ZADO-1210 file (C-alpha; in nm, 4 decimals, padded with zeros to 6 digits):
<atoms>
<atom x="09.5196" y="-00.1630" z="12.0771" code="UNK" pos="1"/>
<atom x="09.4600" y="-00.4267" z="12.3446" code="UNK" pos="2"/>
<atom x="09.8306" y="-00.4204" z="12.4354" code="UNK" pos="3"/>
<atom x="09.8192" y="-00.0436" z="12.4872" code="UNK" pos="4"/>
<atom x="09.5085" y="-00.0771" z="12.7029" code="UNK" pos="5"/>
<atom x="09.6725" y="-00.3584" z="12.8982" code="UNK" pos="6"/>
<atom x="09.9880" y="-00.1484" z="12.9495" code="UNK" pos="7"/>
<atom x="09.7846" y="00.1522" z="13.0684" code="UNK" pos="8"/>
<atom x="09.6249" y="-00.0643" z="13.3367" code="UNK" pos="9"/>
<atom x="09.9584" y="-00.1968" z="13.4609" code="UNK" pos="10"/>
<atom x="10.1687" y="-00.0666" z="13.7516" code="UNK" pos="11"/>
<atom x="10.4507" y="00.0070" z="13.5051" code="UNK" pos="12"/>
<atom x="10.2343" y="00.2735" z="13.3416" code="UNK" pos="13"/>
<atom x="10.1846" y="00.4515" z="13.6733" code="UNK" pos="14"/>
<atom x="10.5553" y="00.4244" z="13.7514" code="UNK" pos="15"/>
<atom x="10.6237" y="00.5834" z="13.4137" code="UNK" pos="16"/>
<atom x="10.3894" y="00.8720" z="13.4969" code="UNK" pos="17"/>
<atom x="10.5577" y="00.9172" z="13.8367" code="UNK" pos="18"/>
<atom x="10.8998" y="00.9147" z="13.6703" code="UNK" pos="19"/>
<atom x="10.7854" y="01.1736" z="13.4160" code="UNK" pos="20"/>
<atom x="10.6570" y="01.4011" z="13.6934" code="UNK" pos="21"/>
<atom x="10.9813" y="01.3635" z="13.8929" code="UNK" pos="22"/>
<atom x="11.1877" y="01.4324" z="13.5810" code="UNK" pos="23"/>
<atom x="10.9810" y="01.7438" z="13.5054" code="UNK" pos="24"/>
<atom x="11.0275" y="01.8774" z="13.8587" code="UNK" pos="25"/>
<atom x="11.4007" y="01.7999" z="13.8511" code="UNK" pos="26"/>
<atom x="11.4487" y="01.9901" z="13.5255" code="UNK" pos="27"/>
<atom x="11.2444" y="02.2801" z="13.6614" code="UNK" pos="28"/>
<atom x="11.4634" y="02.2943" z="13.9728" code="UNK" pos="29"/>
<atom x="11.7848" y="02.2619" z="13.7721" code="UNK" pos="30"/>
<atom x="11.6963" y="02.5520" z="13.5466" code="UNK" pos="31"/>
<atom x="11.5985" y="02.8064" z="13.8127" code="UNK" pos="32"/>
<atom x="11.8296" y="03.0315" z="14.0122" code="UNK" pos="33"/>
<atom x="11.6031" y="03.0818" z="14.3120" code="UNK" pos="34"/>
<atom x="11.8105" y="02.8795" z="14.5565" code="UNK" pos="35"/>
<atom x="12.1650" y="02.9080" z="14.6897" code="UNK" pos="36"/>
<atom x="12.2562" y="02.6359" z="14.4401" code="UNK" pos="37"/>
<atom x="12.3060" y="02.6876" z="14.0715" code="UNK" pos="38"/>
<atom x="12.3383" y="02.4249" z="13.7995" code="UNK" pos="39"/>
<atom x="12.5578" y="02.5000" z="13.5002" code="UNK" pos="40"/>
<atom x="12.6373" y="02.3068" z="13.1859" code="UNK" pos="41"/>
<atom x="13.0059" y="02.3029" z="13.0997" code="UNK" pos="42"/>
<atom x="13.0678" y="02.3863" z="12.7352" code="UNK" pos="43"/>
<atom x="13.4430" y="02.3802" z="12.6820" code="UNK" pos="44"/>
<atom x="13.7404" y="02.1657" z="12.7647" code="UNK" pos="45"/>
<atom x="13.9425" y="02.4140" z="12.9678" code="UNK" pos="46"/>
<atom x="13.8912" y="02.2170" z="13.2899" code="UNK" pos="47"/>
<atom x="13.9711" y="01.8714" z="13.1514" code="UNK" pos="48"/>
<atom x="14.0125" y="01.6119" z="13.2973" code="UNK" pos="49"/>
<atom x="13.8194" y="01.7313" z="13.6056" code="UNK" pos="50"/>
<atom x="13.5156" y="01.8703" z="13.4212" code="UNK" pos="51"/>
<atom x="13.4209" y="01.7077" z="13.0907" code="UNK" pos="52"/>
<atom x="13.2375" y="01.8992" z="12.8174" code="UNK" pos="53"/>
<atom x="12.8589" y="01.8716" z="12.8646" code="UNK" pos="54"/>
<atom x="12.8899" y="01.7931" z="13.2360" code="UNK" pos="55"/>
<atom x="12.6383" y="01.9299" z="13.4820" code="UNK" pos="56"/>
<atom x="12.8189" y="02.1369" z="13.7452" code="UNK" pos="57"/>
<atom x="12.6541" y="02.2142" z="14.0786" code="UNK" pos="58"/>
<atom x="12.7666" y="02.5505" z="14.2175" code="UNK" pos="59"/>
<atom x="12.7046" y="02.6573" z="14.5775" code="UNK" pos="60"/>
<atom x="12.6429" y="03.0303" z="14.5681" code="UNK" pos="61"/>
<atom x="12.8438" y="03.1937" z="14.8450" code="UNK" pos="62"/>
<atom x="12.8262" y="03.5691" z="14.8788" code="UNK" pos="63"/>
<atom x="13.1106" y="03.7309" z="15.0723" code="UNK" pos="64"/>
<atom x="13.2848" y="03.3935" z="15.0968" code="UNK" pos="65"/>
<atom x="13.6569" y="03.3602" z="15.1429" code="UNK" pos="66"/>
<atom x="13.7911" y="03.1554" z="14.8564" code="UNK" pos="67"/>
<atom x="14.1280" y="02.9854" z="14.8627" code="UNK" pos="68"/>
<atom x="14.3847" y="02.8925" z="14.6021" code="UNK" pos="69"/>
<atom x="14.2760" y="02.5598" z="14.4531" code="UNK" pos="70"/>
<atom x="13.9012" y="02.6231" z="14.4751" code="UNK" pos="71"/>
<atom x="13.7116" y="02.5673" z="14.1500" code="UNK" pos="72"/>
<atom x="13.4731" y="02.8604" z="14.1132" code="UNK" pos="73"/>
<atom x="13.2235" y="02.9870" z="13.8593" code="UNK" pos="74"/>
<atom x="13.2486" y="03.3559" z="13.7761" code="UNK" pos="75"/>
<atom x="13.1004" y="03.6037" z="13.5333" code="UNK" pos="76"/>
<atom x="13.3556" y="03.6879" z="13.2644" code="UNK" pos="77"/>
<atom x="13.3275" y="04.0190" z="13.0835" code="UNK" pos="78"/>
<atom x="13.5998" y="03.9682" z="12.8215" code="UNK" pos="79"/>
<atom x="13.3359" y="03.9601" z="12.5495" code="UNK" pos="80"/>
<atom x="13.1672" y="04.2992" z="12.5974" code="UNK" pos="81"/>
<atom x="12.8593" y="04.1946" z="12.3974" code="UNK" pos="82"/>
<atom x="12.7725" y="03.8908" z="12.6044" code="UNK" pos="83"/>
<atom x="12.9130" y="03.8079" z="12.9485" code="UNK" pos="84"/>
<atom x="12.9684" y="03.4352" z="13.0004" code="UNK" pos="85"/>
<atom x="13.0030" y="03.2134" z="13.3039" code="UNK" pos="86"/>
<atom x="13.3460" y="03.0541" z="13.3365" code="UNK" pos="87"/>
<atom x="13.4327" y="02.7694" z="13.5732" code="UNK" pos="88"/>
<atom x="13.8053" y="02.7704" z="13.6539" code="UNK" pos="89"/>
<atom x="14.0423" y="02.6996" z="13.9403" code="UNK" pos="90"/>
<atom x="14.1755" y="02.9858" z="14.1519" code="UNK" pos="91"/>
<atom x="14.5553" y="03.0006" z="14.1247" code="UNK" pos="92"/>
<atom x="14.6254" y="03.3314" z="14.2959" code="UNK" pos="93"/>
<atom x="14.4868" y="03.5764" z="14.5454" code="UNK" pos="94"/>
<atom x="14.6095" y="03.9325" z="14.5711" code="UNK" pos="95"/>
<atom x="14.4389" y="04.1572" z="14.8178" code="UNK" pos="96"/>
<atom x="14.0744" y="04.1577" z="14.7142" code="UNK" pos="97"/>
<atom x="14.1112" y="04.0059" z="14.3660" code="UNK" pos="98"/>
<atom x="14.1572" y="03.6562" z="14.2282" code="UNK" pos="99"/>
<atom x="14.3433" y="03.4993" z="13.9378" code="UNK" pos="100"/>
<atom x="14.2009" y="03.1840" z="13.7783" code="UNK" pos="101"/>
<atom x="14.3122" y="02.9300" z="13.5223" code="UNK" pos="102"/>
<atom x="14.1551" y="02.6322" z="13.3515" code="UNK" pos="103"/>
<atom x="14.3321" y="02.3059" z="13.4414" code="UNK" pos="104"/>
<atom x="14.3787" y="02.2304" z="13.0707" code="UNK" pos="105"/>
<atom x="14.4929" y="02.5837" z="12.9764" code="UNK" pos="106"/>
<atom x="14.8566" y="02.6819" z="12.9367" code="UNK" pos="107"/>
<atom x="14.8229" y="03.0246" z="13.0981" code="UNK" pos="108"/>
<atom x="14.6111" y="03.2069" z="13.3537" code="UNK" pos="109"/>
<atom x="14.2916" y="03.3854" z="13.2557" code="UNK" pos="110"/>
<atom x="14.3621" y="03.7330" z="13.1205" code="UNK" pos="111"/>
<atom x="14.1100" y="03.9070" z="13.3427" code="UNK" pos="112"/>
<atom x="14.1348" y="03.9720" z="13.7136" code="UNK" pos="113"/>
<atom x="13.8297" y="03.8503" z="13.9069" code="UNK" pos="114"/>
<atom x="13.6701" y="04.0728" z="14.1657" code="UNK" pos="115"/>
<atom x="13.4713" y="03.8992" z="14.4426" code="UNK" pos="116"/>
<atom x="13.1271" y="04.0262" z="14.3356" code="UNK" pos="117"/>
<atom x="13.1643" y="03.8508" z="13.9983" code="UNK" pos="118"/>
<atom x="13.2164" y="03.5099" z="14.1585" code="UNK" pos="119"/>
<atom x="12.8936" y="03.3093" z="14.1505" code="UNK" pos="120"/>
<atom x="13.0088" y="03.0306" z="14.3789" code="UNK" pos="121"/>
<atom x="13.2203" y="02.7265" z="14.4476" code="UNK" pos="122"/>
<atom x="13.1930" y="02.4007" z="14.2493" code="UNK" pos="123"/>
<atom x="13.0503" y="02.1253" z="14.4681" code="UNK" pos="124"/>
<atom x="12.9433" y="01.8388" z="14.2390" code="UNK" pos="125"/>
<atom x="13.0233" y="01.7451" z="13.8792" code="UNK" pos="126"/>
<atom x="12.7944" y="01.5013" z="13.6942" code="UNK" pos="127"/>
<atom x="12.9297" y="01.3960" z="13.3519" code="UNK" pos="128"/>
<atom x="12.7102" y="01.4182" z="13.0376" code="UNK" pos="129"/>
<atom x="12.3867" y="01.5189" z="13.2166" code="UNK" pos="130"/>
<atom x="12.4376" y="01.8836" z="13.1222" code="UNK" pos="131"/>
<atom x="12.3794" y="01.8009" z="12.7556" code="UNK" pos="132"/>
<atom x="12.0428" y="01.6437" z="12.8409" code="UNK" pos="133"/>
<atom x="11.9372" y="01.9428" z="13.0520" code="UNK" pos="134"/>
<atom x="12.0508" y="02.1853" z="12.7823" code="UNK" pos="135"/>
<atom x="11.8544" y="01.9913" z="12.5206" code="UNK" pos="136"/>
<atom x="11.5362" y="02.0071" z="12.7275" code="UNK" pos="137"/>
<atom x="11.5605" y="02.3886" z="12.7243" code="UNK" pos="138"/>
<atom x="11.5320" y="02.4018" z="12.3428" code="UNK" pos="139"/>
<atom x="11.1939" y="02.4011" z="12.1627" code="UNK" pos="140"/>
<atom x="11.2587" y="02.0562" z="12.0126" code="UNK" pos="141"/>
<atom x="11.3783" y="01.9231" z="12.3487" code="UNK" pos="142"/>
<atom x="11.0674" y="02.0579" z="12.5212" code="UNK" pos="143"/>
<atom x="10.8544" y="01.8862" z="12.2598" code="UNK" pos="144"/>
<atom x="11.0360" y="01.5528" z="12.2927" code="UNK" pos="145"/>
<atom x="11.0839" y="01.5432" z="12.6699" code="UNK" pos="146"/>
<atom x="10.7714" y="01.7195" z="12.7984" code="UNK" pos="147"/>
<atom x="10.4933" y="01.7908" z="12.5515" code="UNK" pos="148"/>
<atom x="10.4771" y="01.4540" z="12.3722" code="UNK" pos="149"/>
<atom x="10.4937" y="01.2413" z="12.6902" code="UNK" pos="150"/>
<atom x="10.2372" y="01.4651" z="12.8617" code="UNK" pos="151"/>
<atom x="10.0078" y="01.4456" z="12.5578" code="UNK" pos="152"/>
<atom x="10.0410" y="01.0656" z="12.5575" code="UNK" pos="153"/>
<atom x="09.9535" y="01.0344" z="12.9258" code="UNK" pos="154"/>
<atom x="09.6605" y="01.2743" z="12.8941" code="UNK" pos="155"/>
<atom x="09.5240" y="01.0939" z="12.5855" code="UNK" pos="156"/>
<atom x="09.5435" y="00.7590" z="12.7629" code="UNK" pos="157"/>
<atom x="09.3618" y="00.8954" z="13.0655" code="UNK" pos="158"/>
<atom x="09.0921" y="01.0531" z="12.8458" code="UNK" pos="159"/>
<atom x="09.0479" y="00.7163" z="12.6718" code="UNK" pos="160"/>
<atom x="09.0211" y="00.5460" z="13.0094" code="UNK" pos="161"/>
<atom x="08.7550" y="00.7932" z="13.1278" code="UNK" pos="162"/>
<atom x="08.5575" y="00.7535" z="12.8040" code="UNK" pos="163"/>
<atom x="08.5780" y="00.3758" z="12.8313" code="UNK" pos="164"/>
<atom x="08.4565" y="00.3850" z="13.1918" code="UNK" pos="165"/>
<atom x="08.1693" y="00.6207" z="13.1097" code="UNK" pos="166"/>
<atom x="08.0646" y="00.3911" z="12.8232" code="UNK" pos="167"/>
<atom x="08.0656" y="00.0930" z="13.0586" code="UNK" pos="168"/>
<atom x="07.8626" y="00.2782" z="13.3220" code="UNK" pos="169"/>
<atom x="07.5996" y="00.3946" z="13.0685" code="UNK" pos="170"/>
<atom x="07.5559" y="00.0354" z="12.9411" code="UNK" pos="171"/>
<atom x="07.4846" y="-00.1038" z="13.2847" code="UNK" pos="172"/>
</atoms>
């Protein structure tokens, strides 16, 4: 118990709180679509070796942009009528006002033609493995592990500190 109290009075404890707050804000920013940037988690291996499974992919949303052959873009695929998915592939052809894409690791081009309004944006940054962490934090168990339990710990320690200080002040 004394070690916990000693730790809670140390600068490392406050750095840990600051890190937790920064992490919480970063996850909140990464999971919103309010900016011209969008963060996606890559699921498959169609873009290997460029984009690994579970990588975090930063997409710059560009409406009415002119894309070129070779650009890696994210677009809304409607091949599965029940649930549209976001696909990140390289543009391999442009014909008039439509695009053809292909995953670097795929043998053939995507079967659907991409119209410009379905393109979300251009890939800017790829961060390996971080996507899995972000995806985990969005689950109920991940929220419990990464947010609720640490927050409860910090709050309980601060409540203990306040109670200890009020006890000291009532004694004197």
